[in-house]
C-alpha positions as CSV (number, residue, x, y, z in Angstrom):
1,M,102.7,102.0,98.4
2,E,105.2,99.7,100.1
3,N,103.3,96.7,98.9
4,T,103.7,97.3,95.2
5,W,106.6,96.2,93.0
6,L,107.3,96.6,89.4
7,F,108.2,93.8,86.9
8,V,109.2,95.6,84.9
9,T,96.2,101.0,67.2
10,R,78.0,116.6,44.9
11,I,79.4,113.8,43.0
12,H,82.8,114.6,41.5
13,R,85.6,112.4,40.6
14,Q,87.4,112.1,44.0
15,R,91.0,111.2,44.5
16,L,91.4,108.6,47.2
17,E,94.4,109.0,49.4
18,P,95.8,105.9,51.1
19,R,95.4,105.9,54.9
20,P,98.7,106.5,56.6
21,L,100.4,103.5,58.2
22,L,100.2,103.4,62.0
23,E,103.5,103.6,63.8
24,R,104.8,100.4,65.2
25,G,103.0,99.5,68.4
26,R,100.1,101.8,67.7
27,R,96.7,100.0,67.4
28,F,94.6,103.1,66.5
29,D,95.1,106.4,64.8
30,G,94.8,108.5,67.9
31,E,92.1,110.9,66.6
32,R,89.9,110.3,69.6
33,L,90.5,108.9,73.1
34,L,89.6,105.3,73.7
35,D,86.7,105.1,76.2
36,A,86.6,103.3,79.5
37,R,84.5,100.4,78.3
38,F,87.0,99.7,75.5
39,A,89.8,99.9,78.0
40,Q,88.2,97.2,80.1
41,E,87.2,95.0,77.2
42,Q,90.6,95.1,75.7
43,F,92.4,94.1,78.9
44,R,93.2,90.5,77.9
45,D,94.1,91.4,74.3
46,I,96.6,94.0,75.5
47,L,98.1,91.5,77.9
48,H,98.7,89.1,75.0
49,E,100.2,91.8,72.8
50,S,102.5,92.9,75.6
51,G,104.1,89.5,75.9
52,L,103.6,89.4,79.7
53,L,101.7,86.1,79.5
54,A,104.8,84.5,78.0
55,R,106.7,85.1,81.2
56,P,106.1,82.5,83.9
57,Q,106.1,85.0,86.8
58,W,103.5,87.2,85.1
59,S,101.5,84.3,83.6
60,E,101.0,82.9,87.1
61,L,100.1,86.2,88.6
62,L,97.6,87.2,85.8
63,D,95.9,83.8,85.6
64,G,92.2,84.2,86.5
65,V,92.3,88.0,87.2
66,R,89.7,90.3,85.7
67,P,89.8,94.0,85.0
68,I,87.8,96.6,87.0
69,D,87.1,100.3,86.6
70,P,89.8,101.9,84.5
71,V,91.0,105.4,85.3
72,L,92.1,108.0,82.7
73,V,95.3,110.0,83.3
74,Q,96.5,113.0,81.4
75,R,100.2,113.7,81.2
76,L,101.1,117.2,82.1
77,D,104.6,117.1,80.6
78,R,103.5,116.0,77.0
79,P,100.9,117.6,74.7
80,D,97.8,115.6,74.1
81,S,99.1,112.6,75.9
82,Y,96.7,110.3,77.9
83,Y,96.8,106.8,79.3
84,W,94.5,104.3,80.9
85,I,95.3,102.4,84.0
86,V,93.3,99.2,84.3
87,P,93.4,97.5,87.7
88,A,92.9,93.7,87.9
89,V,91.5,91.7,90.8
90,D,91.4,88.0,91.6
91,E,88.3,85.9,92.5
92,Q,88.3,87.3,96.1
93,K,88.3,90.8,94.6
94,G,91.8,91.5,95.9
95,L,93.9,93.8,93.7
96,R,96.7,91.9,92.0
97,A,98.0,94.0,89.1
98,A,97.4,96.9,86.9
99,I,98.4,97.7,83.3
100,R,98.9,101.0,81.6
101,F,98.3,101.7,77.9
102,D,98.1,104.7,75.6
103,A,94.5,106.1,75.6
104,R,94.9,107.5,72.1
105,F,96.8,104.7,70.2
106,G,96.0,101.7,72.4
107,N,99.6,100.4,72.7
108,Y,100.7,98.7,75.9
109,Q,103.1,100.8,78.1
110,Q,103.7,99.2,81.5
111,A,102.4,96.9,84.2
112,I,102.6,96.8,87.9
113,A,102.0,93.8,90.2
114,V,100.5,94.3,93.7
115,R,100.8,92.0,96.7
116,H,99.4,91.7,100.1
117,L,96.6,94.2,99.7
118,H,93.4,93.6,101.7
119,P,90.6,92.1,99.6
120,Q,88.5,94.8,98.0
121,A,91.0,97.5,98.8
122,P,90.9,100.1,96.0
123,M,94.0,101.1,94.1
124,F,92.9,104.7,93.9
125,G,91.2,107.0,96.3
126,F,89.2,110.2,95.4
127,G,87.2,108.6,92.7
128,N,84.6,111.4,92.5
129,A,85.0,115.1,92.4
130,E,83.0,115.9,95.5
131,E,85.3,113.6,97.6
132,V,88.3,115.6,96.2
133,V,86.6,118.9,97.1
134,E,85.8,117.9,100.7
135,H,89.3,116.7,101.1
136,V,90.9,119.9,99.9
137,L,88.5,122.0,102.0
138,A,89.6,120.1,105.1
139,Q,93.3,121.0,104.5
140,R,95.3,123.8,106.1
141,L,97.6,124.9,103.2
142,E,100.4,127.3,103.4
143,L,101.6,129.2,100.3
144,P,105.3,129.0,99.5
145,D,107.7,131.9,100.1
146,S,105.9,133.0,103.3
147,G,102.8,133.7,101.2
148,G,100.5,132.9,104.1
149,R,97.6,130.6,104.4
150,L,95.7,129.6,101.3
151,V,92.0,130.3,101.7
152,V,90.0,127.7,99.7
153,R,86.3,128.2,99.0
154,R,84.0,125.7,97.5
155,E,82.6,128.2,95.0
156,G,86.1,129.1,93.7
157,L,87.5,125.7,92.8
158,S,87.1,123.1,90.1
159,V,88.4,119.5,89.8
160,H,90.0,118.4,86.6
161,R,87.9,115.7,84.9
162,C,90.6,113.1,84.6
163,L,93.6,112.3,86.8
164,V,97.0,113.9,85.9
165,W,100.6,113.0,86.2
166,R,104.1,114.0,85.3
167,P,107.5,112.8,86.5
168,C,108.2,114.7,89.8
169,R,109.5,114.2,93.3
170,Q,106.0,113.8,94.6
171,S,105.3,110.8,92.2
172,L,108.0,108.9,90.4
173,S,105.6,106.4,88.9
174,P,102.8,106.9,86.4
175,F,100.7,104.5,88.4
176,Y,100.5,107.0,91.2
177,P,98.8,110.0,89.6
178,F,97.0,113.0,91.1
179,R,93.6,114.8,91.2
180,M,94.2,118.3,90.0
181,V,92.2,121.2,91.6
182,S,92.2,124.7,90.1
183,I,91.7,127.7,92.3
184,G,92.0,130.7,89.9
185,A,95.5,130.6,88.5
186,L,96.7,128.2,91.3
187,R,96.8,124.4,91.0
188,L,96.6,121.9,93.8
189,Y,97.6,118.3,93.4
190,V,96.0,115.5,95.5
191,R,98.0,112.3,95.4
192,I,95.5,109.6,95.0
193,F,97.0,106.8,97.0
194,D,97.5,108.7,100.3
195,G,95.7,112.0,100.0
196,A,98.7,114.3,100.3
197,V,98.1,117.7,98.9
198,F,100.7,119.7,97.1
199,I,100.6,123.3,95.9
200,A,103.3,122.6,93.3
201,L,105.1,119.6,91.8
202,T,108.9,119.5,91.9
203,I,110.0,118.7,88.4
204,D,113.8,118.6,88.6
205,K,113.7,114.8,88.3
206,G,113.6,112.7,85.2
207,G,111.0,110.1,84.5
208,I,109.3,107.9,81.9
């Protein structure tokens, strides 16, 4: 997206064990994923804890915005690693920013500011699985190494429940994740901001 830029917690005598201290920056113990409602409700608290509101450029940008539908993303390069992206809109429902925080521990990770988007323009496409299925069925996909055309049948594919991401050439930012579609042992990746479909991700690049 050319219009985006980054500023970048029996009764027997029982021995009670003390609860382990949370690592610095972690708001929760990580035993379960924080849900979407929590992600939206905690938006303002996370902003305060991040320190963004103490920076004039961010304070002005975030003044008056409100969070909308969070999206859950699973990292493919790290075990049991998930994060929430929470978009924020202004009074005209124009997208202005998004924050990212750990979906297990609740700690702030990153923020992105968005400019010049049309009011009510969504940050992410392909919000439901059926939309992803129809998009993939409409593609003409060629297998690598002269493997021929990939035949995709509705009955033989499934859409991963949450979005996915890992550092790769196809997406250098965790704010631009994918919908992952499984066809047997094969995986397809639909980039959510432009609909590009990839049969594999090129992972020879570093990332965050």
